[in-house]
N, C-alpha and C positions, 0 to 999 in steps of 0.2 A: 495486596491485590496483584493480579496476574494478567498480563496482556496476551491475548492469543489471536492468531490469524488463521482462518480456514480458507484455503486456496482451492477454487473449483476449477478444474479443467474440462474441456469438451471431451466427451459429450455431456452437457449440463442438462438439466431437467427441461426438455423442449416445450412442455406445454404451459409453462409459467412465464408471464412477462414480469417487469419491474413492479407494477402496482400489486401483484399478487404475491411477490416475494417480499415486499416491505410490509404488507399485511400480515403475512405469515411470521415474519421476524418480530414485529411489533406485538403480536398476540402469543407467540410461544417461546420466544427467546428473550426479548427484553425485559420481562418481569424478573428474570433470574440473573441479570447483568447490571453492573454499574454504569456501563456505557456500551453503545452498539452503533456500528457503521456498516454500510453495504457499499461495496464497489463493484460496478458491472462494467464489462468491456464496452468502451464507447462505440456507439452506433453512427457517429459522425464521420467515421473513416471507413472506406470500402476494405474488403479483404485484400484487394490488389495493393492498395496503399499501405496497409499494414505489413504485408510481406515485403514490399519495396523498402520499407523503412526499418527492416530488421527487428520488427516486433514479433512476439510470440503469439500466434493466432490461436494457440490451444488454451491460454489463459482466459477463462471465461468470467470469473468473479472472485470476490474475496469478502469474507465477513470478519470484521475486526471487533473484538469484544474484550471487555474488562470484567473479570470475575473474582469472587472472593477467594476461591481456591480451585485447583485442578478437578476436584470431583464434580464441580457443576458442569464443566465441559463433558464429562463422561455422562451426566444425566441429560445433557442436551444432544447426544448422539442422534437420536431419531429425528427431531425437529430440524437439526442441521442437515441431515441426510436427505431431507425433503427437497432441498435445493439442488441436489445432484450427488450421486454416489462416487464420481471420480474426483476425490477431494483429499487433501493432505492438511493436517492440523499441527500448527507450531506454537510452542510456548516461547515467549519473547521477552527481552529486556529492552525497553524503550529509551531512546534518547531523543528529546524534542530540541531540534536545532532551530526551527522557526515555527511559530504557531500564529494561527488567524489573529489579527489584531482585534477584530470584531466579527461576530456572527449576525448578519442582519437579514437572514433569510429563514423560512419556516423549517422547523425539524421535519425531516423525512422528504423535504423538497430537495432537488438536485441542486447540489452546491455549484456556485459559479466556477468556471474553469474546468480543469481536467487533471487527474491524478496520473503520474508516471509511476506505475508499481514495478519495482525490480526485485528479482530473487538473485542473490549473489552466492557463489561458491569460491572459496579461497584457493589460490594457488597452493598445490600440495607441497611445493618447495618451501612454504612459509609455516612456521609455527602459529598456533592460534593467537599468541600475543602479537606476533609481528603483523598478522592479518589485521588486527584491531587497530594497531598503531597506523598502519597505513591508511585504513578506512577512516580513522578520525581525521588525518590530514587531508584526505580527499573531501571530506564533508566541509571543511572550512573553504576549500577551494570551490566547491559547488555553490556555496552562498555567495561567492565573489563572482562566479562566472554565469550563473543562470538566474532568471527573473522568478525566484521561487516565493510563493505566498505561504507555503506551509512545508516543513520538512521534518519527517520522523525517520530516524535510523533505528532499526530493530534488529538486535542480535539474537539468533536462534539459540535457545537453551537446549531444547529437545524437540523431537518430532514424535507424535503419537504413532505407535506401531513400529518404530525404527530404533534399532540400537545406536546408529549414527545418522544424523539428520542428512537429507539430501541437498541441503542448502545451508549456509552459515549466516546469511543476513537478509533482511527484507526491508526495502525502502519504499516509503511513501513520499512522493514529491509532488507538490501541487503548483500549478501555474494558472494565471488568471483566465487564459483563453487559449483555443488551439492555435490562434494566430502567433502565440508566443513560442511555438515549436518551430517556426521557420528558422533556419540556422542563423540568419543574420540578427535575430532577436533572442534566440534561446542561448546562443553564445556570445557573452559580452566582452568585447575588446578583441584586438588583433591577436591571432594565434591561440584564442580561448579553446577552440575545439581540439586542437593538437594538445594543449596543456592538459585538458580534461581527460582526453584519451590515454595519454602517457601516464597520468596519475592513477586512473583506473586499472590500467594493465599491470601495474606493479603488484597489485594484491588479488586481482581477478584475472584468470586466464581467459582472455576474450576469444582467442582462437580456438579454445577447446570447449566453447560453450558455456563459460562460467557466469555469463550473464543472461537473464531471461527477463523481458520487459513487455508491458502491456499498458495501453491508454485506458483509463477507466473513469467512468462517471461516478461521482461520490454522492452518497445519501447519509446524512447524519440523523440516525433514528433516535438515539438517545445520548444526550450530551452528558460528558463527565462532569462531576462537580466542579473541577477546575476550569471548565469552559462555560459553565452555566452563567457566570458573571459577565462574560462578554455579550452573551445572547440577551440577557437581561437589560444590560446598559444600552445596547442597540434598540431594544423594544421601547425602553423608556424614552430615548431620544427622538423616536420616530412619531 
């Protein structure tokens, strides 16, 4: 199976809200996928707060899907384009550093908390091997320093329509609530913020725009087989 991320930037399709997007994905995309999720830019924060926080206001949405083979993505080009024409499609290798211990909310309902979606570009002074070595070390640090409820590290294998991808990695980090973004809660321990920044800057050139982030609301439309058991267990216990 292959994990794919379709990243939408503004301008996205203006006439569609989240309910219409979910219905469209359930009807036209989900039947062809093993798993499907939608991330939409969080509306809990104003544009002014987003800009002040260094977040990328152009990142509008992301569709994450698992497919049997790349040809499925080609066949889904038209229904995926319905959500917005300004999009980039990335084939990924996923590493799951932390997963939800249980899923006790309905499928297609907004998941509790918020996603910090980040696109990473490696320092050009580093080889691909060195980039991944630093990234893996940083992942361990992130689990120690941040209150993450879910953490998926995705290495970009290729980008549709590009000989060389315009980013090297995509990270999906979940926290339980927007309150956890407050510095005193997001960075655990004395000097945590400085440690995290130093570690990240070793493999991502922050001063050159090597990191692009957005806060996203998550909707799990179709659960993969490896997560169904957590949802079924939660339903049985409720």
